[in-house]
N, CA, C and O atoms as a CHARMM CRD file, in Angstrom:
* protein
*
  248
    1    1 MET  N      0.77400  -1.08400   0.14700 PROA 1      0.00000
    2    1 MET  CA     0.62100  -0.77800  -0.11200 PROA 1      0.00000
    3    1 MET  C      0.41200   1.28700  -0.10500 PROA 1      0.00000
    4    1 MET  O     -0.19200   1.81700   0.82800 PROA 1      0.00000
    5    2 SER  N      0.83800   1.88900  -0.92400 PROA 2      0.00000
    6    2 SER  CA     1.13200   3.57800  -0.30300 PROA 2      0.00000
    7    2 SER  C      0.77100   3.94300  -0.15300 PROA 2      0.00000
    8    2 SER  O     -0.45200   3.91900  -0.29100 PROA 2      0.00000
    9    3 GLY  N      1.96500   5.33000   0.67800 PROA 3      0.00000
   10    3 GLY  CA     1.27900   6.79700   1.46100 PROA 3      0.00000
   11    3 GLY  C      0.20500   6.87900   1.01900 PROA 3      0.00000
   12    3 GLY  O     -0.74900   6.37600   1.61300 PROA 3      0.00000
   13    4 THR  N      0.04500   7.64200  -0.33400 PROA 4      0.00000
   14    4 THR  CA    -0.96100   7.77000  -0.37400 PROA 4      0.00000
   15    4 THR  C     -1.86900   7.26600  -0.26300 PROA 4      0.00000
   16    4 THR  O     -2.66900   8.08300   0.19300 PROA 4      0.00000
   17    5 GLN  N     -2.50300   5.97400  -0.45100 PROA 5      0.00000
   18    5 GLN  CA    -3.57800   5.08600  -0.44000 PROA 5      0.00000
   19    5 GLN  C     -3.99700   5.23300   1.15500 PROA 5      0.00000
   20    5 GLN  O     -5.12900   4.80400   1.37700 PROA 5      0.00000
   21    6 LEU  N     -3.08600   5.91700   2.64800 PROA 6      0.00000
   22    6 LEU  CA    -3.18200   5.59300   3.44100 PROA 6      0.00000
   23    6 LEU  C     -3.75200   7.20200   4.32400 PROA 6      0.00000
   24    6 LEU  O     -3.33100   8.35300   4.21100 PROA 6      0.00000
   25    7 ALA  N     -4.58300   6.76100   4.96900 PROA 7      0.00000
   26    7 ALA  CA    -5.34300   8.24000   6.01800 PROA 7      0.00000
   27    7 ALA  C     -4.30300   7.56600   7.28800 PROA 7      0.00000
   28    7 ALA  O     -4.17300   6.48900   7.87100 PROA 7      0.00000
   29    8 TRP  N     -3.61400   9.06500   7.29700 PROA 8      0.00000
   30    8 TRP  CA    -2.56800   9.08000   7.26600 PROA 8      0.00000
   31    8 TRP  C     -3.35800  10.53500   8.65600 PROA 8      0.00000
   32    8 TRP  O     -4.48700  11.01200   8.53600 PROA 8      0.00000
   33    9 PHE  N     -2.09900  11.00100  10.10500 PROA 9      0.00000
   34    9 PHE  CA    -3.71800  10.77400  11.49500 PROA 9      0.00000
   35    9 PHE  C     -2.05000  11.81900  12.07800 PROA 9      0.00000
   36    9 PHE  O     -1.23000  11.03900  12.56300 PROA 9      0.00000
   37   10 LYS  N     -1.81200  12.53200  12.07500 PROA 10     0.00000
   38   10 LYS  CA    -1.43500  13.37400  12.84100 PROA 10     0.00000
   39   10 LYS  C     -1.10800  12.97400  14.01300 PROA 10     0.00000
   40   10 LYS  O     -2.04300  12.31900  14.47300 PROA 10     0.00000
   41   11 SER  N      0.13400  13.07200  15.04100 PROA 11     0.00000
   42   11 SER  CA     0.05000  13.05500  16.83100 PROA 11     0.00000
   43   11 SER  C     -0.24600  13.89100  17.34100 PROA 11     0.00000
   44   11 SER  O     -0.36500  15.02100  16.86900 PROA 11     0.00000
   45   12 SER  N     -0.43300  13.56400  18.39500 PROA 12     0.00000
   46   12 SER  CA    -1.02100  14.87200  19.42900 PROA 12     0.00000
   47   12 SER  C      0.39600  15.31200  19.88500 PROA 12     0.00000
   48   12 SER  O      0.56300  16.35400  20.51800 PROA 12     0.00000
   49   13 TYR  N      1.20300  14.64800  19.61000 PROA 13     0.00000
   50   13 TYR  CA     2.43100  15.16600  20.79400 PROA 13     0.00000
   51   13 TYR  C      2.71400  16.65500  19.24500 PROA 13     0.00000
   52   13 TYR  O      3.39500  17.67900  19.29400 PROA 13     0.00000
   53   14 SER  N      2.07300  16.24100  18.39100 PROA 14     0.00000
   54   14 SER  CA     3.24700  17.20400  17.34900 PROA 14     0.00000
   55   14 SER  C      3.13400  18.41700  17.85300 PROA 14     0.00000
   56   14 SER  O      2.28200  18.73300  18.68300 PROA 14     0.00000
   57   15 GLY  N      4.33200  19.46900  17.19000 PROA 15     0.00000
   58   15 GLY  CA     4.12800  21.03800  17.71000 PROA 15     0.00000
   59   15 GLY  C      2.97500  21.99400  17.03500 PROA 15     0.00000
   60   15 GLY  O      3.16300  22.38400  15.88200 PROA 15     0.00000
   61   16 THR  N      2.09500  22.27600  17.55600 PROA 16     0.00000
   62   16 THR  CA     1.38600  23.54700  17.06200 PROA 16     0.00000
   63   16 THR  C      1.29900  24.28200  16.21700 PROA 16     0.00000
   64   16 THR  O      0.25200  24.54400  15.62500 PROA 16     0.00000
   65   17 ALA  N      2.82600  24.94900  15.91000 PROA 17     0.00000
   66   17 ALA  CA     3.43400  25.62900  14.82600 PROA 17     0.00000
   67   17 ALA  C      4.64200  25.36600  14.36300 PROA 17     0.00000
   68   17 ALA  O      5.67100  25.96200  14.68100 PROA 17     0.00000
   69   18 GLY  N      4.48600  23.96700  13.17800 PROA 18     0.00000
   70   18 GLY  CA     4.12400  22.99300  12.03900 PROA 18     0.00000
   71   18 GLY  C      6.21300  22.37300  12.30400 PROA 18     0.00000
   72   18 GLY  O      7.07500  21.86900  11.58300 PROA 18     0.00000
   73   19 ASP  N      6.10700  22.86600  13.84200 PROA 19     0.00000
   74   19 ASP  CA     7.22100  21.96700  13.83700 PROA 19     0.00000
   75   19 ASP  C      6.94400  20.06800  14.52200 PROA 19     0.00000
   76   19 ASP  O      5.76600  19.72000  14.60900 PROA 19     0.00000
   77   20 ASN  N      8.02400  19.04600  14.93400 PROA 20     0.00000
   78   20 ASN  CA     8.04100  18.21200  14.97400 PROA 20     0.00000
   79   20 ASN  C      7.00100  17.95100  15.11300 PROA 20     0.00000
   80   20 ASN  O      6.50100  17.85400  16.23400 PROA 20     0.00000
   81   21 CYS  N      6.00500  17.65200  13.42800 PROA 21     0.00000
   82   21 CYS  CA     4.54500  16.84400  12.73500 PROA 21     0.00000
   83   21 CYS  C      4.69800  15.42400  12.46300 PROA 21     0.00000
   84   21 CYS  O      5.36200  14.83600  11.60900 PROA 21     0.00000
   85   22 VAL  N      3.94500  15.01800  13.36800 PROA 22     0.00000
   86   22 VAL  CA     4.49800  13.00100  12.96000 PROA 22     0.00000
   87   22 VAL  C      3.57500  12.79800  12.92900 PROA 22     0.00000
   88   22 VAL  O      2.82500  13.31500  13.75800 PROA 22     0.00000
   89   23 GLU  N      2.87700  11.54700  11.52700 PROA 23     0.00000
   90   23 GLU  CA     1.92100  11.00600  11.56600 PROA 23     0.00000
   91   23 GLU  C      1.62900   9.11300  11.32800 PROA 23     0.00000
   92   23 GLU  O      1.98100   8.02300  10.87800 PROA 23     0.00000
   93   24 VAL  N      1.23300   9.46700  11.64400 PROA 24     0.00000
   94   24 VAL  CA     0.53300   7.54900  12.11100 PROA 24     0.00000
   95   24 VAL  C     -0.50000   7.15800  10.76300 PROA 24     0.00000
   96   24 VAL  O     -1.55000   7.80100  10.78500 PROA 24     0.00000
   97   25 ALA  N     -0.42500   6.67400  10.17600 PROA 25     0.00000
   98   25 ALA  CA    -0.97700   5.28300   9.11600 PROA 25     0.00000
   99   25 ALA  C     -1.17900   4.00700   9.81300 PROA 25     0.00000
  100   25 ALA  O     -0.09600   3.42500   9.88000 PROA 25     0.00000
  101   26 VAL  N     -2.27800   3.22900  10.44700 PROA 26     0.00000
  102   26 VAL  CA    -3.01500   2.59700  10.63600 PROA 26     0.00000
  103   26 VAL  C     -3.25300   1.61300   9.78800 PROA 26     0.00000
  104   26 VAL  O     -4.26900   1.75700   9.10800 PROA 26     0.00000
  105   27 THR  N     -2.32000   0.18500   9.53400 PROA 27     0.00000
  106   27 THR  CA    -3.60200  -0.76300   8.47800 PROA 27     0.00000
  107   27 THR  C     -3.73400  -2.22200  10.02100 PROA 27     0.00000
  108   27 THR  O     -3.39200  -2.24800  11.20300 PROA 27     0.00000
  109   28 GLU  N     -4.33300  -3.08100   9.18000 PROA 28     0.00000
  110   28 GLU  CA    -4.44600  -4.21500  10.07900 PROA 28     0.00000
  111   28 GLU  C     -3.76300  -4.77700  10.09700 PROA 28     0.00000
  112   28 GLU  O     -4.27900  -5.89000   9.99900 PROA 28     0.00000
  113   29 GLN  N     -1.75400  -4.98300  10.22900 PROA 29     0.00000
  114   29 GLN  CA    -0.95400  -5.30000   9.77800 PROA 29     0.00000
  115   29 GLN  C      0.04000  -4.46300  10.71400 PROA 29     0.00000
  116   29 GLN  O      0.43800  -4.98500  11.75600 PROA 29     0.00000
  117   30 THR  N      0.21200  -3.91900  10.56400 PROA 30     0.00000
  118   30 THR  CA     1.63100  -2.55500  10.78000 PROA 30     0.00000
  119   30 THR  C      0.84800  -0.61800  10.94100 PROA 30     0.00000
  120   30 THR  O     -0.08700   0.16500  10.77100 PROA 30     0.00000
  121   31 ILE  N      2.17600  -0.88000  11.38500 PROA 31     0.00000
  122   31 ILE  CA     1.85300   1.36800  11.90600 PROA 31     0.00000
  123   31 ILE  C      2.55400   2.32700  11.22200 PROA 31     0.00000
  124   31 ILE  O      3.53900   2.72900  11.84100 PROA 31     0.00000
  125   32 HSD  N      2.40100   2.74400  10.32300 PROA 32     0.00000
  126   32 HSD  CA     3.39100   3.55700   9.04600 PROA 32     0.00000
  127   32 HSD  C      3.46600   4.85800  10.49900 PROA 32     0.00000
  128   32 HSD  O      2.73300   5.00800  11.47600 PROA 32     0.00000
  129   33 VAL  N      4.71800   5.61200  10.02600 PROA 33     0.00000
  130   33 VAL  CA     4.65700   6.61600  10.41600 PROA 33     0.00000
  131   33 VAL  C      5.63500   6.99200   9.53600 PROA 33     0.00000
  132   33 VAL  O      6.39900   6.29500   8.86900 PROA 33     0.00000
  133   34 ARG  N      5.39200   9.45900   9.70100 PROA 34     0.00000
  134   34 ARG  CA     6.11700   9.75200   8.87600 PROA 34     0.00000
  135   34 ARG  C      6.25500  11.16500   8.91500 PROA 34     0.00000
  136   34 ARG  O      5.30300  11.92100   9.10700 PROA 34     0.00000
  137   35 ASP  N      7.44100  11.53500   8.73200 PROA 35     0.00000
  138   35 ASP  CA     7.75300  12.91200   9.14200 PROA 35     0.00000
  139   35 ASP  C      6.44500  13.84600   8.11700 PROA 35     0.00000
  140   35 ASP  O      6.77200  13.67500   6.94200 PROA 35     0.00000
  141   36 SER  N      5.13200  14.73700   8.18600 PROA 36     0.00000
  142   36 SER  CA     5.10900  15.42400   8.05800 PROA 36     0.00000
  143   36 SER  C      5.20400  16.63600   6.97500 PROA 36     0.00000
  144   36 SER  O      4.26700  16.97800   6.25300 PROA 36     0.00000
  145   37 LYS  N      6.11100  17.04800   6.98400 PROA 37     0.00000
  146   37 LYS  CA     6.86400  18.36300   7.24700 PROA 37     0.00000
  147   37 LYS  C      8.00100  17.61100   6.31900 PROA 37     0.00000
  148   37 LYS  O      8.90500  18.43000   6.15300 PROA 37     0.00000
  149   38 ASP  N      8.35600  16.19100   5.55000 PROA 38     0.00000
  150   38 ASP  CA     9.34300  16.04500   4.49300 PROA 38     0.00000
  151   38 ASP  C      8.11300  14.99400   3.14100 PROA 38     0.00000
  152   38 ASP  O      7.15800  15.37100   3.82000 PROA 38     0.00000
  153   39 LEU  N      7.79400  14.59600   2.60800 PROA 39     0.00000
  154   39 LEU  CA     6.75800  13.85400   2.33300 PROA 39     0.00000
  155   39 LEU  C      7.64400  13.23300   1.30200 PROA 39     0.00000
  156   39 LEU  O      7.16100  12.27900   0.69300 PROA 39     0.00000
  157   40 ALA  N      9.22200  13.72500   0.91300 PROA 40     0.00000
  158   40 ALA  CA     9.22500  13.07500  -0.50200 PROA 40     0.00000
  159   40 ALA  C      9.54900  12.01500   0.17000 PROA 40     0.00000
  160   40 ALA  O      9.16000  10.93400  -0.27100 PROA 40     0.00000
  161   41 ARG  N     10.84600  12.07800   2.19100 PROA 41     0.00000
  162   41 ARG  CA    11.63600  11.10300   2.39600 PROA 41     0.00000
  163   41 ARG  C     10.26400  10.28000   2.83900 PROA 41     0.00000
  164   41 ARG  O      9.19100  10.67600   3.29400 PROA 41     0.00000
  165   42 ARG  N     11.04400   8.24000   2.32600 PROA 42     0.00000
  166   42 ARG  CA     9.65900   7.74600   2.81900 PROA 42     0.00000
  167   42 ARG  C      9.54700   7.41800   3.88200 PROA 42     0.00000
  168   42 ARG  O     10.43600   7.41700   4.73300 PROA 42     0.00000
  169   43 PRO  N      7.88700   6.92300   4.07300 PROA 43     0.00000
  170   43 PRO  CA     7.95600   6.59200   6.20200 PROA 43     0.00000
  171   43 PRO  C      8.13200   4.99500   6.18500 PROA 43     0.00000
  172   43 PRO  O      8.14400   4.20000   5.24500 PROA 43     0.00000
  173   44 PHE  N      8.30700   4.76100   8.02800 PROA 44     0.00000
  174   44 PHE  CA     8.39700   3.79100   7.54600 PROA 44     0.00000
  175   44 PHE  C      7.93900   3.13200   8.32900 PROA 44     0.00000
  176   44 PHE  O      7.51800   3.70900   9.33200 PROA 44     0.00000
  177   45 ALA  N      7.74100   0.96400   8.21600 PROA 45     0.00000
  178   45 ALA  CA     6.77800   0.89700   8.56800 PROA 45     0.00000
  179   45 ALA  C      6.71400  -0.05600  10.05600 PROA 45     0.00000
  180   45 ALA  O      7.87400  -0.04200  10.46900 PROA 45     0.00000
  181   46 VAL  N      5.84900  -0.87400  11.02800 PROA 46     0.00000
  182   46 VAL  CA     6.76800  -1.46000  11.86700 PROA 46     0.00000
  183   46 VAL  C      5.42600  -2.28300  11.96700 PROA 46     0.00000
  184   46 VAL  O      4.58800  -1.38200  11.94300 PROA 46     0.00000
  185   47 GLY  N      4.82300  -3.32300  12.05300 PROA 47     0.00000
  186   47 GLY  CA     4.01900  -4.03700  13.08100 PROA 47     0.00000
  187   47 GLY  C      4.01400  -3.40200  14.24100 PROA 47     0.00000
  188   47 GLY  O      4.61300  -2.59100  14.94700 PROA 47     0.00000
  189   48 ARG  N      2.27400  -4.72700  14.07100 PROA 48     0.00000
  190   48 ARG  CA     1.09800  -3.72200  15.93200 PROA 48     0.00000
  191   48 ARG  C      2.30300  -4.53300  17.01800 PROA 48     0.00000
  192   48 ARG  O      2.93100  -3.68200  17.64900 PROA 48     0.00000
  193   49 ARG  N      2.69000  -5.83700  17.31500 PROA 49     0.00000
  194   49 ARG  CA     3.73100  -5.54600  18.28400 PROA 49     0.00000
  195   49 ARG  C      4.62500  -4.01600  18.68000 PROA 49     0.00000
  196   49 ARG  O      4.57200  -3.03400  19.42100 PROA 49     0.00000
  197   50 GLY  N      5.42500  -4.62900  17.62300 PROA 50     0.00000
  198   50 GLY  CA     7.09200  -3.84800  18.00100 PROA 50     0.00000
  199   50 GLY  C      6.17200  -1.66800  18.57400 PROA 50     0.00000
  200   50 GLY  O      6.34900  -0.80700  19.43700 PROA 50     0.00000
  201   51 TRP  N      5.09900  -1.95200  17.09100 PROA 51     0.00000
  202   51 TRP  CA     4.38600  -1.08800  18.43200 PROA 51     0.00000
  203   51 TRP  C      3.84700  -0.72100  19.52400 PROA 51     0.00000
  204   51 TRP  O      3.92300   0.36900  20.09000 PROA 51     0.00000
  205   52 ALA  N      2.83800  -2.43200  20.05400 PROA 52     0.00000
  206   52 ALA  CA     3.22000  -1.53800  21.62400 PROA 52     0.00000
  207   52 ALA  C      4.64500  -1.68400  22.27500 PROA 52     0.00000
  208   52 ALA  O      4.89600  -1.14700  23.35300 PROA 52     0.00000
  209   53 ARG  N      5.50000  -2.37400  21.63400 PROA 53     0.00000
  210   53 ARG  CA     6.31200  -2.53300  22.46300 PROA 53     0.00000
  211   53 ARG  C      7.35500  -0.82900  23.18100 PROA 53     0.00000
  212   53 ARG  O      7.85800  -0.57700  24.27600 PROA 53     0.00000
  213   54 PHE  N      7.19800   0.37900  21.14700 PROA 54     0.00000
  214   54 PHE  CA     7.72700   1.33800  21.38500 PROA 54     0.00000
  215   54 PHE  C      6.93200   2.29000  21.84900 PROA 54     0.00000
  216   54 PHE  O      7.18100   3.49500  21.87500 PROA 54     0.00000
  217   55 VAL  N      5.76500   1.63300  22.29400 PROA 55     0.00000
  218   55 VAL  CA     4.29200   3.19600  22.75500 PROA 55     0.00000
  219   55 VAL  C      4.45000   2.86200  24.04800 PROA 55     0.00000
  220   55 VAL  O      4.37300   3.84300  24.78800 PROA 55     0.00000
  221   56 SER  N      4.65500   1.77400  24.62600 PROA 56     0.00000
  222   56 SER  CA     5.34900   1.20900  25.93200 PROA 56     0.00000
  223   56 SER  C      6.47100   1.49800  26.47100 PROA 56     0.00000
  224   56 SER  O      6.61500   1.70000  27.67700 PROA 56     0.00000
  225   57 PHE  N      7.61000   1.55600  25.38700 PROA 57     0.00000
  226   57 PHE  CA     8.52500   2.55100  25.93700 PROA 57     0.00000
  227   57 PHE  C      8.53100   3.77000  25.98600 PROA 57     0.00000
  228   57 PHE  O      9.37200   4.22000  26.76400 PROA 57     0.00000
  229   58 VAL  N      7.93500   4.48100  25.47300 PROA 58     0.00000
  230   58 VAL  CA     8.28000   6.51500  25.48700 PROA 58     0.00000
  231   58 VAL  C      6.64200   6.13100  27.06900 PROA 58     0.00000
  232   58 VAL  O      6.93700   6.63200  28.15400 PROA 58     0.00000
  233   59 ALA  N      5.54400   5.53200  27.04600 PROA 59     0.00000
  234   59 ALA  CA     4.99200   5.92100  28.35200 PROA 59     0.00000
  235   59 ALA  C      5.60800   6.57400  28.98600 PROA 59     0.00000
  236   59 ALA  O      5.95500   7.71900  28.69800 PROA 59     0.00000
  237   60 ALA  N      5.84100   6.03700  29.87500 PROA 60     0.00000
  238   60 ALA  CA     7.31000   4.90100  30.97400 PROA 60     0.00000
  239   60 ALA  C      8.17600   6.45100  31.26800 PROA 60     0.00000
  240   60 ALA  O      8.49800   6.71200  32.42700 PROA 60     0.00000
  241   61 ARG  N      8.46100   7.27700  30.31100 PROA 61     0.00000
  242   61 ARG  CA     9.47400   8.36100  29.82600 PROA 61     0.00000
  243   61 ARG  C      8.44800   9.76300  30.42600 PROA 61     0.00000
  244   61 ARG  O      8.77500  10.76800  31.05700 PROA 61     0.00000
  245   62 ASP  N      7.42400   9.40700  30.02900 PROA 62     0.00000
  246   62 ASP  CA     6.32700  10.92600  30.43000 PROA 62     0.00000
  247   62 ASP  C      6.35800  10.81000  31.11500 PROA 62     0.00000
  248   62 ASP  O      5.77400  11.56000  31.89600 PROA 62     0.00000
C-alpha cells in the first residue's frame, strides 16, 4: 500500500507551530510513520507488536 493510499493522522504530540509533525497510518497488520514536513522521505512501517512495545517504552518515560 502506498503512502498516498493510507489515512494519515497527526500525532497529538506534534508541535502547533508546524514543527515536530509526526503522522501515523494504521493498517490491519502495520503501523506506518512519517514526517509530515518531509513527504519526499519514505515513511517507515512497523508491526503492531513492535509498535506496542515502542509506545509502552515511550509512555514509561513521560
